[in-house]
MARGUZA-873934 format. One record per residue (C-alpha): residue in one letter; residue number from 0; z, y, x; chain. Coordinates in Angstrom, 3 decimals. Example, Ala and Ser with C-alpha at 12.3 -4.5 7.8 and 13.67 -1.06 7.14 Angstrom:
2
 resn resi       c3       c2       c1 chain
    A    0    7.800   -4.500   12.300     A
    S    1    7.140   -1.060   13.670     A
END
This chain:
83
 resn resi       c3       c2       c1 chain
    M    0   69.518  -47.128  108.033     A
    P    1   71.607  -44.323  106.484     A
    S    2   69.730  -41.536  104.704     A
    H    3   70.797  -38.980  107.323     A
    C    4   68.983  -40.947  110.042     A
    E    5   65.304  -41.346  110.781     A
    G    6   64.017  -44.185  112.918     A
    V    7   60.740  -44.904  114.639     A
    S    8   59.954  -48.323  116.060     A
    I    9   58.556  -47.980  119.581     A
    S   10   58.196  -51.712  120.219     A
    S   11   59.793  -54.976  119.106     A
    K   12   62.762  -54.178  121.374     A
    E   13   62.964  -50.383  121.236     A
    A   14   63.441  -47.772  118.543     A
    K   15   64.175  -44.067  118.524     A
    V   16   66.763  -42.834  116.029     A
    L   17   67.306  -39.203  115.050     A
    I   18   70.676  -38.444  113.505     A
    K   19   70.195  -35.390  111.323     A
    E   20   73.902  -34.977  110.591     A
    H   21   76.947  -35.986  112.596     A
    T   22   78.441  -38.226  109.928     A
    C   23   78.451  -41.424  111.963     A
    L   24   81.923  -42.931  112.074     A
    V   25   81.474  -43.742  115.765     A
    A   26   79.431  -40.789  117.065     A
    I   27   81.926  -38.217  115.792     A
    P   28   84.943  -39.674  117.661     A
    I   29   82.832  -40.061  120.813     A
    L   30   81.749  -36.412  120.741     A
    E   31   85.178  -35.114  119.685     A
    S   32   86.706  -36.928  122.672     A
    G   33   84.626  -34.829  125.045     A
    C   34   82.376  -37.754  125.935     A
    V   35   78.611  -37.462  126.299     A
    I   36   76.363  -39.999  124.583     A
    T   37   73.631  -41.013  127.030     A
    G   38   72.033  -43.711  124.907     A
    V   39   72.438  -46.239  122.154     A
    D   40   70.871  -49.684  121.814     A
    V   41   70.230  -50.642  118.204     A
    S   42   69.937  -54.194  116.939     A
    E   43   70.172  -55.710  113.481     A
    S   44   73.885  -56.423  113.809     A
    E   45   75.275  -53.881  116.267     A
    L   46   75.040  -50.578  118.093     A
    V   47   75.827  -50.432  121.808     A
    W   48   76.702  -46.878  122.831     A
    S   49   76.342  -45.698  126.444     A
    I   50   78.644  -42.795  127.184     A
    I   51   79.932  -40.788  130.121     A
    C   52   83.417  -39.317  130.205     A
    D   53   86.298  -38.593  132.501     A
    D   54   89.619  -40.449  132.324     A
    E   55   91.088  -37.901  129.898     A
    G   56   88.067  -38.226  127.593     A
    F   57   88.299  -42.028  127.718     A
    I   58   91.945  -41.971  126.637     A
    A   59   91.083  -39.517  123.839     A
    L   60   88.194  -41.768  122.780     A
    L   61   90.454  -44.814  122.476     A
    E   62   92.859  -42.772  120.355     A
    N   63   90.028  -41.417  118.186     A
    L   64   88.597  -44.908  117.618     A
    E   65   91.900  -46.259  116.313     A
    G   66   91.078  -48.239  113.177     A
    V   67   87.418  -48.714  114.172     A
    D   68   86.356  -52.267  115.012     A
    F   69   84.754  -52.059  118.473     A
    E   70   84.490  -53.966  121.729     A
    L   71   84.561  -52.330  125.165     A
    I   72   81.738  -54.004  127.093     A
    Y   73   81.972  -52.210  130.429     A
    K   74   84.047  -49.444  131.985     A
    G   75   83.285  -48.320  135.491     A
    K   76   82.997  -45.372  137.796     A
    P   77   79.766  -44.201  139.382     A
    P   78   79.390  -45.029  143.057     A
    A   79   80.679  -42.428  145.492     A
    R   80   78.050  -40.026  146.754     A
    T   81   77.234  -40.083  150.421     A
    R   82   76.266  -36.882  152.144     A
END
């Protein structure tokens, strides 16, 4: 783990990571796009970011991630609210 991060293992499948500085090559473009990071799953070989954004933020995110090797796993809209 980078020196600007601290991690605590919660269980064999869960860890909490504190990023002390925003130097992550993926977190910065996400935040600069106006997206909100709601979670990240950490494994030995990958990070899976959960984010919320509007259509404009999503387009900005794709532009900001140009040159970054990533895979879009799921894109969807929340269900409509019923009154």
